[in-house]
C-alpha positions as CSV (number, residue, x, y, z in Angstrom):
1,M,-9.3,-4.8,-14.9
2,P,-9.5,-1.3,-16.5
3,T,-6.4,-1.4,-18.7
4,R,-6.1,-3.5,-21.8
5,F,-3.3,-6.2,-21.8
6,S,-1.4,-7.4,-24.8
7,R,-3.5,-8.7,-27.7
8,H,-2.0,-12.2,-27.9
9,L,-3.5,-13.1,-24.6
10,A,-7.0,-14.6,-24.3
11,G,-10.0,-12.4,-23.5
12,C,-11.1,-11.6,-20.1
13,A,-14.9,-10.8,-19.8
14,I,-15.7,-7.9,-17.5
15,L,-19.1,-8.7,-16.0
16,A,-22.2,-6.8,-17.1
17,V,-23.5,-4.7,-14.4
18,S,-27.2,-5.4,-13.9
19,A,-28.7,-8.4,-12.1
20,L,-28.8,-11.6,-14.2
21,T,-27.3,-9.8,-17.2
22,T,-25.1,-12.0,-19.5
23,M,-21.6,-10.7,-19.9
24,Q,-21.1,-8.9,-23.2
25,A,-18.1,-9.2,-25.6
26,A,-17.9,-5.4,-25.7
27,H,-16.7,-5.4,-22.1
28,A,-14.0,-8.1,-22.8
29,Q,-10.4,-7.3,-21.9
30,P,-7.5,-9.6,-22.7
31,T,-5.6,-11.2,-19.8
32,G,-4.6,-14.6,-21.1
33,P,-5.0,-17.9,-19.4
34,I,-4.2,-17.9,-15.7
35,D,-3.8,-21.1,-13.7
36,A,-2.2,-22.4,-10.5
37,R,1.3,-22.2,-12.1
38,A,1.0,-18.4,-11.8
39,V,1.5,-18.4,-8.1
40,W,4.8,-16.9,-6.8
41,Q,6.0,-17.2,-3.3
42,E,7.4,-13.7,-2.6
43,R,11.1,-13.2,-2.0
44,S,12.3,-10.0,-0.4
45,L,11.2,-6.9,-2.3
46,S,12.7,-4.5,0.2
47,A,15.2,-3.3,-2.4
48,C,12.3,-2.5,-4.7
49,R,10.6,-0.4,-2.0
50,S,13.8,1.5,-1.1
51,E,13.9,5.2,-1.8
52,Q,17.4,4.7,-3.0
53,S,16.4,2.2,-5.6
54,Q,17.4,3.3,-9.1
55,T,14.7,1.0,-10.7
56,A,11.0,1.6,-10.9
57,P,9.1,-0.7,-8.5
58,D,7.2,-2.6,-11.2
59,V,10.4,-3.2,-13.2
60,C,12.2,-4.3,-10.0
61,L,9.3,-6.7,-9.2
62,L,9.6,-8.5,-12.5
63,R,13.4,-8.5,-12.3
64,T,13.2,-10.0,-8.8
65,M,10.8,-12.7,-9.9
66,Q,13.0,-13.6,-12.9
67,R,16.1,-13.8,-10.7
68,S,14.3,-15.9,-8.1
69,G,13.4,-18.5,-10.6
70,A,9.7,-17.7,-10.8
71,R,7.7,-19.8,-13.3
72,P,7.0,-18.3,-16.7
73,Q,3.3,-18.3,-15.9
74,A,3.9,-16.3,-12.7
75,I,6.0,-13.7,-14.5
76,A,3.4,-13.5,-17.3
77,A,0.6,-12.9,-14.7
78,A,2.7,-10.2,-12.9
79,N,3.5,-8.6,-16.2
80,M,-0.2,-8.4,-17.1
81,L,-0.9,-6.7,-13.8
82,V,2.0,-4.3,-14.4
83,K,0.6,-3.4,-17.8
84,A,-2.7,-2.7,-16.1
85,N,-0.9,-0.2,-13.8
86,K,-1.5,-2.6,-10.9
87,A,2.0,-3.8,-10.0
88,G,1.5,-7.1,-8.2
89,F,1.7,-10.9,-8.4
90,I,-0.5,-13.9,-7.7
91,S,0.3,-15.1,-4.3
92,A,-2.3,-17.9,-3.7
93,W,-4.6,-20.1,-5.6
94,R,-7.9,-21.7,-4.4
95,P,-9.8,-24.2,-6.5
96,L,-13.6,-23.5,-6.6
97,G,-14.9,-26.5,-8.5
98,K,-14.4,-25.8,-12.2
99,A,-13.3,-22.2,-11.4
100,A,-10.7,-20.8,-9.1
101,L,-9.9,-17.8,-6.9
102,A,-6.5,-16.2,-7.2
103,T,-5.2,-13.9,-4.5
104,V,-3.2,-10.9,-5.8
105,T,-0.6,-9.2,-3.6
106,Y,0.1,-5.6,-4.4
107,P,3.4,-5.0,-2.6
108,F,3.8,-1.3,-3.3
109,R,0.4,0.0,-2.2
110,A,0.0,2.0,1.0
111,N,-3.4,0.4,1.7
112,T,-5.3,-2.7,0.6
113,N,-2.4,-4.9,-0.4
114,E,-4.5,-7.8,-1.5
115,G,-7.2,-8.4,-4.1
116,S,-9.0,-11.3,-5.7
117,L,-9.4,-12.6,-9.3
118,L,-12.1,-15.0,-10.1
119,I,-10.7,-17.4,-12.7
120,G,-12.9,-19.3,-15.1
121,S,-12.0,-22.6,-16.7
122,D,-11.0,-20.7,-19.8
123,G,-8.3,-18.9,-17.8
124,A,-10.1,-15.5,-18.1
125,A,-9.7,-13.4,-14.9
126,I,-12.3,-11.1,-13.3
127,D,-11.2,-8.6,-10.7
128,V,-14.0,-8.9,-8.1
129,D,-12.8,-5.7,-6.4
130,E,-12.9,-3.5,-9.5
131,D,-15.9,-1.2,-9.7
132,S,-17.7,-3.2,-7.0
133,V,-20.6,-0.8,-7.1
134,R,-21.5,0.3,-10.6
135,E,-23.8,2.9,-12.1
136,E,-26.6,0.3,-12.7
137,D,-26.2,-0.8,-9.1
138,R,-26.6,2.7,-7.8
139,A,-29.9,2.9,-9.6
140,T,-31.4,0.0,-7.6
141,L,-33.8,0.6,-4.7
142,A,-31.6,-1.4,-2.4
143,W,-28.5,0.8,-3.0
144,R,-30.5,4.0,-2.9
145,A,-32.0,3.1,0.4
146,F,-28.6,2.2,1.9
147,A,-26.9,5.3,0.5
148,A,-29.7,7.5,2.0
149,A,-28.9,6.1,5.4
150,H,-25.1,6.0,4.9
151,P,-24.2,8.7,2.4
152,D,-20.4,8.5,3.0
153,A,-20.1,4.7,2.9
154,V,-18.1,3.1,0.1
155,P,-16.8,-0.4,-0.6
156,F,-13.4,-1.2,1.0
157,A,-11.6,-4.0,-0.8
158,P,-10.7,-6.8,-0.7
159,A,-13.9,-8.7,-1.0
160,D,-14.3,-11.7,1.2
161,F,-15.1,-15.1,-0.4
162,I,-18.2,-16.4,1.4
163,G,-18.8,-19.7,-0.3
164,S,-20.1,-21.5,-3.3
165,T,-23.4,-23.3,-4.0
166,T,-24.4,-25.6,-6.8
167,T,-27.0,-24.4,-9.3
168,A,-29.8,-26.5,-10.9
169,D,-28.1,-26.6,-14.3
170,G,-24.8,-28.1,-12.9
171,G,-23.0,-24.8,-12.5
172,Q,-22.3,-22.9,-9.4
173,S,-22.8,-19.6,-7.7
174,V,-19.8,-18.0,-6.0
175,L,-20.5,-15.4,-3.3
176,F,-18.4,-12.4,-2.2
177,S,-19.0,-9.9,0.5
178,T,-17.4,-6.4,0.5
179,P,-17.6,-4.2,3.6
180,L,-19.2,-0.8,3.2
181,K,-17.9,2.0,5.5
182,S,-16.8,5.6,5.5
183,C,-13.1,5.2,6.3
184,H,-10.5,2.5,6.7
185,A,-10.6,2.7,10.5
186,C,-14.4,3.1,10.7
187,A,-16.8,0.4,11.7
188,D,-18.7,-1.3,8.9
189,D,-22.0,0.4,7.9
190,G,-23.0,-2.6,5.9
191,A,-21.9,-5.2,3.4
192,L,-22.3,-5.7,-0.3
193,L,-23.1,-9.4,-1.2
194,V,-22.5,-10.2,-4.8
195,A,-22.9,-13.5,-6.6
196,Y,-21.1,-14.6,-9.8
197,T,-22.8,-17.4,-11.8
198,I,-20.5,-20.0,-13.3
199,D,-21.9,-22.4,-15.9
200,K,-21.3,-26.2,-15.9
201,T,-18.2,-25.8,-18.1
202,G,-16.6,-23.4,-15.7
203,I,-17.1,-20.1,-17.6
204,V,-18.1,-17.1,-15.5
205,R,-21.4,-15.8,-17.0
206,E,-23.3,-13.4,-14.7
207,R,-23.0,-11.1,-11.8
208,K,-25.8,-10.0,-9.5
209,I,-26.1,-8.1,-6.3
210,L,-28.0,-10.2,-3.7
211,T,-28.1,-7.8,-0.8
212,I,-26.9,-4.5,0.6
213,K,-27.2,-4.5,4.4
């Protein structure tokens, strides 16, 4: 996520951009441990969306969660998202071996109301929809060829979880596909397939683009 969270929380490694590049500490951003206890089953947020509301939507969200009896871990996760200027909450949790996939609901967005966080065994969270095509990616032959054929196509979140495979060293590779198109209502021009490598301890280590088609 692009905005730094409070310092007392554990570091979240933002993946290095190029294929098979180890994540660097310089890109780390604190998010704190996130686990299945962070899930909140949404209560009505209609009052927070009302034009007559006297409270900012993000403040209203946190207040509603507190009043509804949300777990401290759920409120902490929502508070981290709010501090990142991404008001939302974790609405689902899917174990992926030693890692997990958290679904984030963004209740106040006009479009793309869901996103995904890849959670390592250390609790660090990686936003798989953030900067899905990076500068180093744009320099690859695969992206340049696709962009030449579809100059207006861009990634449209959220990424779809495709599956997970076991690696030779006992870790796993987790695959996501993001549609590439020129507008929300337009047909897909292609898809961006990205793999995240997770080591045998459950720590997310690498990101690489597999295909652009």
